[in-house]
C-alpha positions in Angstrom: -12.2 54.6 -5.1 -12.3 52.0 -7.8 -9.1 50.9 -9.5 -8.8 49.1 -12.7 -5.8 46.8 -13.3 -4.9 44.7 -16.3 -3.5 41.4 -15.4 -2.3 38.7 -17.8 -2.5 35.0 -16.8 -1.2 32.0 -18.7 -3.4 29.0 -18.1 -2.8 25.5 -19.4 -5.9 23.6 -20.1 -5.2 19.9 -20.3 -6.9 17.8 -23.0 -8.8 14.6 -22.0 -5.9 12.6 -23.4 -3.4 14.5 -21.2 -5.5 13.8 -18.1 -5.7 10.1 -19.0 -1.9 10.1 -19.4 -1.5 11.5 -15.9 -3.8 8.9 -14.5 -2.0 6.1 -16.3 1.3 7.2 -14.8 -0.2 7.4 -11.3 -1.8 4.0 -11.1 0.2 0.9 -9.9 0.6 -2.4 -11.8 -2.6 -4.1 -10.5 -4.8 -1.1 -11.6 -3.0 -0.9 -14.9 -4.1 -4.4 -15.7 -7.7 -3.5 -14.9 -7.4 -0.3 -17.0 -6.1 -2.2 -20.0 -8.9 -4.8 -19.7 -11.4 -2.0 -19.6 -10.0 -0.4 -22.8 -10.0 -3.8 -24.5 -13.6 -4.2 -23.7 -14.6 -0.8 -24.9 -12.5 -0.5 -28.1 -13.0 -3.3 -30.6 -10.0 -2.0 -32.6 -7.6 -2.8 -29.7 -6.5 -6.5 -29.4 -4.1 -8.5 -27.2 -1.0 -9.7 -29.0 2.3 -8.6 -30.4 2.3 -8.8 -34.2 5.6 -8.4 -36.0 5.8 -4.9 -37.3 2.6 -3.8 -35.7 4.1 -0.7 -34.1 5.9 0.3 -37.3 2.5 0.1 -39.1 1.0 2.3 -36.3 3.8 4.9 -36.8 3.1 4.9 -40.5 -0.6 5.3 -39.9 0.0 8.3 -37.7 1.1 10.3 -40.7 -2.4 9.9 -42.2 -4.0 11.8 -39.3 -5.5 15.2 -40.1 -3.8 18.4 -38.9 -6.5 19.1 -36.4 -6.0 15.7 -34.7 -2.2 16.2 -34.5 -2.7 19.6 -33.0 -5.0 18.3 -30.3 -2.5 16.2 -28.4 0.8 14.6 -28.8 2.5 12.6 -26.1 5.9 14.2 -27.0 4.4 17.6 -26.4 3.3 16.7 -22.9 6.0 14.3 -21.6 9.6 14.0 -22.7 10.1 10.8 -24.7 13.8 10.1 -23.8 15.4 6.8 -24.5 16.0 4.8 -21.3 19.7 5.4 -20.3 21.4 2.2 -19.3 23.6 3.9 -16.6 25.4 0.9 -15.2 22.3 -1.3 -15.1 20.8 -3.7 -17.6 17.3 -2.4 -18.0 14.7 -4.1 -20.2 10.9 -3.8 -20.4 10.3 -7.4 -19.5 12.1 -10.0 -17.5 13.0 -13.2 -19.2 13.5 -14.9 -15.9 10.5 -17.0 -15.0 11.7 -17.5 -11.4 10.1 -14.2 -10.1 8.4 -14.8 -6.8 4.7 -14.7 -6.6 3.5 -12.1 -4.1 1.2 -13.8 -1.5 -2.3 -12.5 -1.0 -5.5 -13.5 0.8 -8.7 -14.1 -1.1 -12.0 -15.0 0.3 -15.1 -13.7 2.1 -14.9 -10.5 4.0 -14.4 -10.2 7.7 -18.1 -9.5 8.5 -19.3 -12.2 6.2 -17.2 -14.8 8.1 -18.6 -13.5 11.4 -22.2 -13.5 10.1 -21.7 -17.1 8.8 -21.2 -18.2 12.4 -24.6 -16.8 13.4 -26.3 -19.8 11.7 -24.5 -22.1 14.0 -26.1 -20.5 17.1 -29.6 -21.2 18.5 -31.0 -17.7 18.2 -34.5 -16.5 17.8 -35.5 -13.9 15.2 -35.2 -11.0 17.6 -31.8 -12.1 18.8 -30.6 -12.6 15.2 -31.5 -8.9 14.4 -29.6 -7.7 17.5 -26.6 -9.9 16.6 -26.4 -8.6 13.1 -26.6 -5.0 14.4 -23.8 -5.7 16.9 -21.7 -7.3 14.2 -22.2 -4.2 12.0 -20.6 -2.2 14.8 -17.5 -4.4 15.2 -14.5 -2.6 13.8 -11.7 -4.0 11.6 -9.6 -5.0 14.6 -12.5 -7.1 16.0 -13.6 -4.8 18.8 -17.0 -3.4 19.7 -16.0 0.1 20.7 -19.6 1.4 21.1 -21.6 1.3 24.3 -24.5 -1.1 24.3 -26.8 1.7 25.4 -25.8 3.7 22.3 -26.5 0.7 20.1 -29.9 0.3 21.8 -30.7 3.9 21.0 -29.6 3.5 17.3 -31.8 0.4 17.0 -34.9 2.3 18.4 -34.2 5.2 16.1 -33.4 3.3 12.8 -35.7 0.3 13.1 -38.1 1.1 15.8 -37.1 -2.0 17.7 -36.8 -1.7 21.4 -33.8 -3.5 22.9 -32.7 -3.5 26.5 -29.1 -3.5 27.7 -29.6 -7.0 29.1 -30.8 -8.4 25.8 -28.0 -6.8 23.8 -25.4 -8.0 26.4 -26.7 -11.6 26.2 -26.3 -11.6 22.4 -22.9 -10.0 22.7 -21.9 -12.9 25.0 -22.8 -15.3 22.2 -20.8 -13.3 19.7 -17.8 -13.3 22.0 -17.8 -17.1 21.6 -17.2 -16.8 17.8 -13.9 -17.5 16.2 -11.2 -16.3 16.4 -11.1 -15.8 20.2 -11.3 -12.2 21.3 -13.9 -11.0 18.7 -16.5 -8.6 20.1 -14.3 -7.4 23.0 -14.9 -3.9 24.2 -11.3 -3.2 25.2 -7.9 -4.8 25.2 -8.3 -6.3 28.6 -11.5 -8.1 27.7 -10.0 -9.2 24.4 -7.1 -10.9 26.1 -9.3 -12.4 28.8 -11.6 -13.9 26.1 -8.6 -15.6 24.6 -6.9 -16.8 27.7 -10.2 -18.2 29.1 -10.4 -20.6 26.1 -7.1 -22.2 27.2 -6.5 -24.7 30.0 -7.0 -22.8 33.2 -5.8 -25.8 35.2 -2.3 -25.2 33.8 -0.5 -23.0 36.5 1.1 -20.8 33.8 -2.2 -20.1 32.1 -3.9 -19.5 35.4 -1.2 -17.0 36.4 -1.6 -15.2 33.0 -5.3 -15.0 33.6 -4.8 -13.5 37.1 -2.4 -10.9 35.7 -4.8 -9.9 32.9 -7.9 -9.8 35.1 -6.6 -8.3 38.4 -3.3 -6.5 37.5 -3.9 -5.3 34.0 -2.7 -1.7 34.6 0.5 -2.9 36.1 1.0 -5.2 33.2 0.5 -2.6 30.5 2.7 -0.1 32.3 5.3 -2.8 32.9 5.4 -2.4 36.7 6.6 -5.9 37.1 7.9 -5.5 40.6 4.4 -4.6 41.8 3.0 -7.7 40.2 5.6 -9.9 41.8 4.9 -8.4 45.2 1.1 -8.5 45.0 0.9 -12.1 43.6 3.8 -13.2 45.8 5.5 -15.0 43.0 9.1 -15.4 41.7 10.5 -13.4 38.8 10.8 -16.6 36.7 7.1 -17.4 37.3 6.1 -13.9 36.1 8.3 -14.3 33.0 6.7 -17.5 31.7 3.2 -16.0 32.4 4.1 -12.9 30.4 5.3 -15.0 27.6 1.9 -16.7 27.5 0.1 -13.3 27.4 2.3 -12.1 24.6 1.2 -15.0 22.5 -2.3 -13.6 22.5 -3.6 -11.5 19.6 -4.4 -7.9 20.5 -6.2 -7.5 17.1 -8.2 -10.7 16.5 -10.0 -9.1 13.5 -6.8 -9.1 11.6 -6.8 -12.9 11.7 -10.0 -13.0 9.6 -9.0 -11.2 6.5 -9.4 -7.6 5.6 -11.9 -4.9 6.3 -15.5 -4.7 5.3 -14.6 -2.7 2.2 -12.0 -5.1 0.9 -12.2 -8.8 0.3 -8.5 -9.2 -0.5 -5.2 -7.5 -0.3 -2.8 -7.9 -3.1 0.5 -6.1 -3.5 1.9 -6.4 -7.0 5.4 -5.0 -7.5 5.7 -2.6 -10.5 9.4 -3.3 -10.8 11.6 -6.4 -10.4 15.2 -5.9 -9.4 17.6 -8.8 -9.6 21.3 -9.0 -8.7 23.3 -11.4 -10.8 27.0 -11.7 -10.3 27.4 -8.1 -9.1 25.2 -6.6 -11.8 21.8 -5.1 -11.0 19.1 -5.9 -13.5 15.8 -3.9 -13.6 12.6 -5.0 -15.3 9.1 -3.7 -15.4 6.7 -6.4 -14.0 4.8 -7.5 -17.1 2.8 -10.2 -15.3 -0.9 -10.1 -16.4 -0.3 -6.9 -18.5 -0.9 -8.0 -22.1 0.8 -6.7 -25.2 -1.4 -4.5 -27.4 -1.9 -4.2 -31.1 -4.4 -2.8 -33.6 -6.9 -5.1 -35.1 -6.0 -6.1 -38.6 -9.6 -6.6 -39.5 -10.6 -3.0 -38.5 -7.4 -1.6 -40.1 -8.3 -3.3 -43.4 -11.9 -2.2 -43.1 -10.8 1.4 -42.7 -8.5 1.2 -45.7 -11.2 -0.3 -47.8 -13.8 2.3 -46.8 -11.3 5.1 -47.3 -10.4 4.0 -50.8 -14.0 4.2 -51.9 -14.8 7.3 -49.8 -16.0 9.4 -52.8 -18.8 6.9 -53.7 -19.5 5.8 -50.1 -23.1 6.0 -48.8 -24.0 7.8 -45.6 -23.9 4.6 -43.6 -20.5 3.8 -45.0 -19.2 7.3 -44.2 -20.6 6.9 -40.6 -18.7 3.6 -40.4 -15.5 5.3 -41.7 -15.8 8.0 -39.0 -16.5 5.4 -36.3 -13.6 3.1 -37.2 -11.3 6.2 -37.6 -12.1 7.4 -34.1 -11.6 3.9 -32.6 -8.3 3.5 -34.5 -7.0 6.9 -33.2 -8.1 6.0 -29.7 -6.3 2.7 -29.9 -3.1 4.2 -31.3 -3.1 6.8 -28.5 -3.6 4.2 -25.8 -0.8 2.0 -27.1 1.5 5.0 -27.3 0.4 6.0 -23.8 1.3 2.6 -22.3 4.7 2.7 -24.0 5.3 6.2 -22.7 4.3 5.1 -19.2 6.8 2.2 -19.4 9.6 4.6 -20.6 8.9 7.1 -17.9 8.7 4.5 -15.2 12.0 2.9 -16.2 13.7 6.2 -16.6 12.7 7.2 -13.1 13.5 3.9 -11.4 16.9 3.7 -13.2 17.8 7.1 -11.8 16.8 6.0 -8.3 18.9 2.9 -8.7 21.9 4.9 -9.8 21.5 7.4 -7.0 21.1 4.7 -4.3 23.4 2.1 -6.0 25.3 1.2 -2.7 22.0 0.6 -0.9 20.5 -1.6 -3.6 23.4 -4.0 -3.7 23.2 -4.8 -0.1 19.9 -3.6 1.2 21.6 -1.9 4.2 19.7 1.2 5.3 22.9 2.8 6.5 24.1 2.9 2.8 21.0 4.9 1.8 21.7 8.5 0.7 19.5 11.4 1.4 17.3 11.8 -1.7 14.4 14.1 -2.6 12.1 14.2 -5.6 14.2 17.1 -7.1 17.3 14.9 -7.2 15.6 12.4 -9.5 13.9 15.2 -11.5 17.3 16.7 -12.2 18.8 13.4 -13.3 15.9 12.6 -15.7 15.0 16.0 -16.9 11.4 15.2 -15.9 9.2 17.4 -13.8 9.0 16.9 -10.0 5.3 16.2 -10.3 6.0 13.4 -12.8 8.6 11.8 -10.4 6.0 12.1 -7.6 3.4 10.3 -9.7 5.8 7.5 -10.5 6.8 7.1 -6.8 3.3 7.2 -5.5 1.7 3.7 -4.9 4.4 1.9 -6.7 6.5 -1.1 -5.4 9.7 -2.7 -6.3 10.6 -6.4 -5.6 14.3 -6.6 -4.7 16.5 -9.5 -3.7 16.1 -8.3 -0.1 12.4 -7.6 0.1 9.5 -5.6 -1.4 9.5 -1.8 -0.8 7.3 1.1 -1.9 9.2 3.6 -4.0 8.5 6.3 -1.4 10.7 4.4 1.0 13.8 5.5 -0.8 13.1 9.2 -0.5 14.3 10.9 2.7 15.6 14.2 3.9 19.2 14.6 4.9 21.3 16.2 7.7 25.0 16.9 8.2 27.2 15.0 10.7 29.9 16.6 12.9 32.4 16.0 10.1 30.2 17.8 7.5 29.1 14.6 5.8 25.5 14.5 4.6 23.5 11.5 5.8 19.9 10.3 5.3 17.5 10.6 8.2 16.7 6.9 7.4 20.3 6.1 8.3 19.8 7.8 11.7 16.6 5.9 12.2 18.4 2.6 11.5 21.1 3.4 14.1 18.3 4.4 16.5 16.5 1.1 15.9 19.7 -0.9 16.3 20.4 0.8 19.6 16.9 0.0 20.9 17.1 -3.6 19.7 20.4 -4.2 21.4 19.6 -2.4 24.7 19.3 -4.1 28.0 15.5 -4.6 28.3 15.8 -4.5 32.1 17.0 -0.9 31.7 15.8 0.4 28.3 17.5 3.5 26.9 15.6 6.8 27.5 15.2 9.4 24.7 17.8 11.5 26.5 20.3 8.6 26.5 19.6 7.8 22.9 20.2 11.4 21.9 23.5 11.3 23.8 24.5 8.1 22.0 23.7 9.6 18.6 25.7 12.8 19.4 28.6 10.6 20.4 28.5 9.0 17.0 28.5 12.5 15.3 24.8 13.0 14.8 23.6 16.1 16.5 20.0 15.1 17.3 17.9 16.7 20.0 15.9 14.6 22.4 12.6 15.7 20.9 13.8 14.7 17.4 14.8 11.3 18.8 11.3 11.0 20.2 9.8 11.9 16.8 12.0 9.3 15.0 11.2 6.6 17.6 7.5 7.2 17.2 7.8 7.0 13.4 9.5 3.6 13.8 6.6 2.5 16.0 8.7 2.0 19.1 7.3 2.8 22.5 9.0 4.9 25.2 11.6 3.3 27.4 9.2 2.5 30.3 7.0 0.4 28.0 10.0 -1.5 26.4 11.0 -2.8 29.8 11.2 -6.6 30.1 12.3 -9.1 32.8 
């Protein structure tokens, strides 16, 4: 039996400008710089600079827009344009302090380009060079070759029609494994460490002992069964300790020493906010480095006024010019407003985070961090949760105690035995402190860590301790054992 039902739905269709506004809010500082440069290239009406009174002139010019254009989109209709509350912080758009630290970054050829450049230094024939390039293409970002040579031979035959034996590929791999840095082209961690230790002075007793441990007792080493190693090598505990120190100086990920992945030639973190503490006062700034001030071109504004004044007698070409300039002026005005709105929303959100986490931001002590979710900041700012999420995503703040992603300050909470609400980050900090101060000869098990936290008033189950420990990147007790 067919049934008919009348259902009413309210759908919001975003205009192109609204979509662009969302994207502007989502992107971090380094992408904002690129986005502004792109707009400057595409719109001749938009210029770099900060003319006195330029914004007032833009506001006056807005009143000349047609009703249709005003109805299409207004920033105020989409996002609340509140003034930035000062709270207890001195918040300005731009820092006047030129002492802001420059964030370090690496710039240069990519990982595989650096490896490939070493091929020219080897005496390889044409066939061997083809095999070498194919092997290099299979080395991952950590510097490992995690594919079997037989599989690589099959790929070569299928994709290029070139037959290659295991022996010929292995011989070329042995050449690649002599590339810098040591350890490149290893097929597993044991081989990676062996390649590195074998470049050292094996006549040194400590180096030789480290080599024996990696080569013949690797499983015992990785599982920290130190008593077995001492017994099998018939050595003293102090001899094992210095050998282990030598092994721990080796790099388990040699690819990381040669820059970034194939897809990226540099890594550059640019903080979106700068937070400074001066004589007990927190001062927040938007990072304006490399982000230019924007204004409307006086030339094009005058051109539009001139054309408009003679619109009645204008030719078709002149009318087309009026339409073109009007479109570009409207687009430029919108973009300037959108950047300003982005600044206001960013500062409004970050100021709320600062007020909420004031105790933490003065000292940088994780234990002082309060539980905080997106809704807490949305309620303080009267912004939508999705807006807070966009501001927090991919944004960084440079503080007097380090650089942090905004997401770092959000965490769930739980109640202590006394009923006090604490952040899960506070619990993780206590957990990390317990592990850092433990006796490494007898590391604390998850059960013992759970008991310690319960003694401190945090009712945490063992499985939750294990989850937090893994999130902190800390291994189980057995693997934390040291001599």
